[in-house]
N, C-alpha and C positions, 0 to 999 in steps of 0.2 A: 430118460435123460436126466442128467445130474442137474440138481438146482443150484443156481448162482446164489452164493452167500451175499448177504447185505453188505458186507464189508469190501467184498470184491467189486460189487456193484458201484458202490461210492467211489471207489479208486478209478473204476472206468470213467464215471461222470466227470470226475475232476481232470482227468487226462484229457479227455475230450473238450472240456472247457477251456484248459491251458492252450491246446492247439488251436482252438477256435480264436481265442484272444490273440495269440501269436500271429495268426494269419491276419486277423483284422488290423492289428497295429502295423504289420509289415506292409500290407496294402496301403494303409493311410499314409505311412512314412514315405512310400514311393510317389504317391499322387501329390502329397503336400510337401515335398521334400525342400522346395524353396522357403515355405514358411519356417520349417523346422531349423534349417541351416542359419537363418537370420535371427532366430530367437536368441535373447540374451543369455540364456543359460546354456547355450551351446559351447562347451569349452573347446571345441575344435576351431572356433573362430580366432583370427589373429587378433593380438592385442589391440584394443581400439579405445583405450581410456584417454589417449592424447588427442589433440585436435588437428592432427596433420592432414586427415582426410574429410574433415568436418565440413558442412555446408556453409553457406553464407547466412549472416544474420543481417537484416534490413530493417530500416525505420519504416514508418507508415507510408512514406513517400518513395520507397525504392532506394534510399540511400543506403550504401553498403557500409556496415559498421564493423563487420569482421568477416574474413574470409581465409580460406587456405590456399596458398600459392606455392606450388613446388615443395609440398611437405612442410610448409611453415605457416603458422598462423599469423596473420597481419591485421591490422586495424585501420580505421579511417585514417586518410593522410593528413589530416589536420589534428594537431595535438590538443587543442580546445574542445574539440568534438569528442576525442578519445577520453578526455578527462571528464567530460559532461556525462559520458554514456558508460563509463566502466561499472558502476554499480548496478546497472540494469543488464549490460552485455557480459561482463566478467573479463577475467584475464586468462592466461594459460593455466593457471593453478585452479584449485577449487576453495580458495581462502575466503573470497566473497560468497558466502554461503547460500544467499538469496538470488545470486545472478543466474541468467539464462544458461550460461555455459557451465553452471554448476548442476542446478536442477533439471536441466534438459539436455545435458551432456550426451546421453545415449540417443537422444532424438536427432542430433545433429548429423549422425552417420548411420547409414545402413548398409547392407551387404548383399551385392548381386551374386547368385550362384547358378552355374551352369553345370548341369550333370544329374546323376541319379544318386541320391544319398546312400542306397543300400549298396551299390556297387562302387565303392570309393573309400570312404573313411574307415581307417583301421585296416585296410588291405594294402597288398604290395603295391608300388607306384605304377606297375604295368597296367593295373586295372583302373587307374585314376587319370588316364589320358583324356583329354578334352574337358576335364572338370576344373572349375576355378572358382574361388571365393574372392570377389572384387570388392573393396569398400568404396562406396559412393557417398558424397556429401548430400545431406538434407537441408534444404533452406528453411529459415525461420524468419517470418516477418513479424515484427513488433508493432505495437499501436503507438509507441512514442514518436515524437517529432524531433529530430536533432537539431533544428533550427531553435525550437523552444528550450531543448536541453541546454544549448549553448547561452542563450539569453539568461536562463536561471542561474547557470554557473558564474557568468560575468556579474550578474547582479548581486549574487551573494558575496563576491569579493573574498575578503579575509575571514568572514564569519563561518564558524562551523555551524551546520544546520541542514534543513531539509526543505525541499519543495515538491509538493505534489499537485497536479492538476489533472482531472479526469472528468470525462464527459458524463455528466449525471442522468443522461438519457440512454446512453448505450453501455457505458461501463469502461470505455477505452482509456486507459491511462495515457494521456499525450505528453506528460512531462513527470519525471520523477529523478531528482538530482539529490545527492548527498555530498557533504563536505566535511572533513578534508578528503581530496581525492588525489589521484596520481595517474600517470600515463601507463596504460597496460603494454604498450609497445617498448617501453623503456622503464621497467619498474625500477625505481630508485633502490640503490644498494643498501641504503640506511633506512629503509621503510619500517624495519623491525625496532629500530632503536631511536631514530629521530623524533622528538616530541611533536614536531610539525606535522607527522603523519599519524598521530595517536588516533586509533579508531578508523583509520583510512580503508579497512575491509569491511567496516560496517555500513550498511545501507540504513541511514537514519530515518529514512522515511518509512520504513517497515519494521525495523529492528531496535529502535530506541524509542523511550517513553519519557515525556517530560511533564512537569507541572504545568497545567494548561492556563493557570490564571484567569483572566476575565473572559476568555473564550468559553470557559466551563458555564458561564452564566447563561448560555443557550440551553444547557442541560437543566439547570435550576428553573429557568423560566418555563421550559416545556412541561416539567413536573408541576409547576404551580398552576400553569393553565389547565392542565388535565384534572388536577385535583380540585380546583375552585374555579370553575366557569365564571367570567366576569371579573375576574382579580384584576384585569388589565385596567378597570376603572377605579380601583381602590387607591387612595392617596396614602402616602407615608411621608412624614417629615425627617429628612436627614440632616443631622447636626453636625456631620462630619466626623465625630468620633463618639462611641458609646460603650458602656461597660456591657459585655455579653457574657454571662456565666462568670468564670473566674478571671476573666481578662477583658481587655479592650478589642473592639474592631474600628478600624478607621478607614476612611476614604483616601483617595490619592492625595498627598500632601504638596502643596506649592510654598516653597521657602519654609518648610517645616511645619506649615499650618494645614491640616487635614482640610479638604474642600467640603463645606456644607452646601448640599444641593437644595435645601428648602423642601417644599411640598413637591412630591413627584409621584407619577404613575409608573407602573411597569414599563411602558414604552420609554418614558423619560429616563428611568433608571438604567435600562440597557444602553440607551444612547450615550448618557453621561457616565456609564460604567460605575454606578454606586454601589460600592461595596457593602455598606449597611443595609441596604435594601434587600439584596441577595442573601446576606447572612441571616437576616430576619426571616426570609422565605425558607431557607434550610431549616431553620430551628422549628418554623411552623409546620413544616412537612414531616420532620422527624427522620430518625435513622432508616427506619424500614422503607418508607416511601421514597426517600431520596436514593437508597440503595435501588430499589425497584426500577425507577425510571432511569437511573445511570446505566443499569445493566440492560435495559431495553435499548440504550444508545450506544451499546458495544463495549461497555465496560466489564471487567471480570469474565471475558469469553474470548475464545480463540477464533482467529480468522485465517483462511488460507485461500489462495488464488494461484493458478499456474504452477503449483507445487512449492509455492513460497509460503512458509509458516510465517505470520505476522505476530510480533511481541504483543502480548495482552495489555490493554489499558486497564488502570486500577482504580477502582473506588472502593475503599474499607473504612468504614467508621465505627466499626463494632465495638472498639475500644475507645472511641472519641469522646472527650469530655464535651460539655455545652459549647464552650468557646470554639473547640476544634471542629465540631459539626458546623458551627457557623461559618468558619473560614473554608471548610470544604465547598460551601455553596458558592464561593468565589474562586474555585479552582486552585485553593492552597491546601494547607495540612499535607496529607500523604497521596493526593489525587495525581495520577500519572496518565498522560495521553500520548498516543502515537499519532504522527501527522496523518497517516492515511485514514485512521478511524476519524480524526477531526474533519477531514475532507468528506467524509461519508455522512457525517452529521449535517454538514452545510448541503450535502446532495439531497438528504432526506427532507430539509426544509424546502428546498426547490422543487422536490418531487411530490409534494402533497404527504409527507410524512414516511415514505418508504424509499430507501436508497436503492440504487442498482449495484449489484456486485462489481468491484473493478477487475480488470484483467490486463495483462501485458502482451499475451501472444495473440496475434491475429490468425496466422496460418502456419502449418507445418507440412513441408513438402506440398505446397500449394492447397492444402485442404483447411477448411475452417476449423479453428481449434475452439473457439468460444462462441456463444450466443449471449444475447441480452438476458440476464438473470436477476430477478429482484431478490433483495436480501429481505430479512424479517422486517416489519414496520418497526421504526424507532419511536414514532409518536403518532397521535391522531392527526387527521386532515386539519381539523379545526386549530389544533396547537401549531401545526407547521404552517398554516395559512396566516396566523397571527405573528408567529416569528418571522416569516417572509416579509410582512409588513413592517415589522420593528426593524429589521435589519436594513430595509430600504430607506427608512427614515433616518436611521443612525448615519447612513452615508450622505443623504440628502442634506440633514439639517446640522450634522455635527462634523463629519469628515470632509465633506464636499465632493461632489461628483467628479471633479477633475483630479482628485486624489488618485483614482484609478482611471481606467480607460473610459471615458464618458460613453463613448459609441457601444461599449458592451453593456452598460447600464448594470453597474456592479452592486450588490447588496452584501455588506461585510460586517465582521466584529472583530476588533483588535484585542489583545490580551498581554498583559504585562505579568510575568510569573516570577515572584521574588524567589531567589535561590540563595540569598545571603544579603548582608547589610548592604544597601545601595547596590546590589548585584541582582540582575533579572534577565531572564529569557524574553525575546520579543516574539509575538505571535500576530498572525492575522489569518482569518478564514472568511470564506464567502462563497458566492456563486454569481454567475452572470444571468441577468434577466433576459438578454437578447437570445432568442431561441435559435438564432443561426450559429451561435457559439455557446452551447449549454455547457459550460464547465463549472465545476465546483473545485475548491483549492483550499490548501493549508500551507503556510509558510512558517518556519521557526528559524530565528537566528539566535544562536546560544549567545548569552551575555550581551544582547543586543541593547538592553535597557529600555530603549524607547522605540516602540512598535513603529512610530511613524518616521524614525530615522533609519531603522534596520530591516524590519519585515515588510511593511507597506511598500517601500520602493522596488523590492524584489518581486512583489506580486504584480505590481503595476508594470514593470518591465515585461514580464512574461504575458500579461494580458494585452499590452499594445503589440507585442509580437504575434499573439494568437490573432488579433485583430487583422494584421497584415496577412497572415497565413490564411485566414477567412476569405479574405478579398482575392487571393491568388488561387482559391479552389482547394487548398491543402488542410 
């Protein structure tokens, strides 16, 4: 018998392996034809980039925010609701890059297939009888409450800005509004050219970063408490204005005269929002430790949820002078903060130091999309507990409990971020102590100048609305 050569034997083995693989994939294709035909990489699918067959988008209470009727995408019947929700839901385009109809466009539509994949595609029509690819809508239920959305939009009024409220126990974002806005049902023809719509496609809650002003004092305070236990009992005398490094640092001026707070502790300094106290803290901590704690609290890092990439909050003092480092401690210099991260800092304080990750999508096609997920700790429990107490006392003894919704027992910190001479953004951040409504929040009103005239009323209106929703079981 002739001996088989090694080369011939290798060819035989390769041929055998080829046919074995072909048989396996053919059988697999026949058994799993439904999965294959609905796969996004299947180019035999009809064009489904548009939303003509897409499913409904609903709010947390089942209110339909968007749906397809007769191959046409339609939105909520009330214009105010449409405008309040457009940055979350999206429009027919993909211009709002963080909207659900942009980042989850393919999830809104699936395809039902009847037939066998092997005997059909690529063959004459006679072999395709009884086979059909039918687009079906897939519903997405969100965590937002359209009633809170509307309340936030109405409260913002003519201000450009953003509102974020989320459950610091579960992570559900119940309100996320950005202005300026527009009607997705009737997109303005001049939206690209009219200055009134400048930035209308931008969801400022997640895609814009602002100087945080005095809200950043929460970060500086957390750093100081962690580095120097017992510092809350140390007194400092604020004289209103002092030379720090190559220039001065001053506290809030009344009639052009900086406020001298006198002898104050950390608690009083936060309540009275003393710039000099926190400027000196930043200097004492130094660049490296300030940067370390800022980064623990979400700065200089990326955040993503539900396919949405959040703009990074920034803290960079590597080239700062002594005076600039001091000002960074009060949220000025080049510090930038996103509203969503600011809300997470308040959530961390409410949660013993560790925030829960936020999310917008509850279910897709009836299946749970998200679960409670803890983020990395932002601060120690001792620092969080002390800040909790300090924010509570700030409201109780400085702002007044009736400034917000007293029923929800709010802890908060305001901020005025200077962006020009006599021009400032208005901030407020905080959380509810009432465990029946565990919300953390952040509000910014661009060029609002005075937080109590611009940002606080917005937060208050949403909080009162949330209290009513709580009573109604929503």
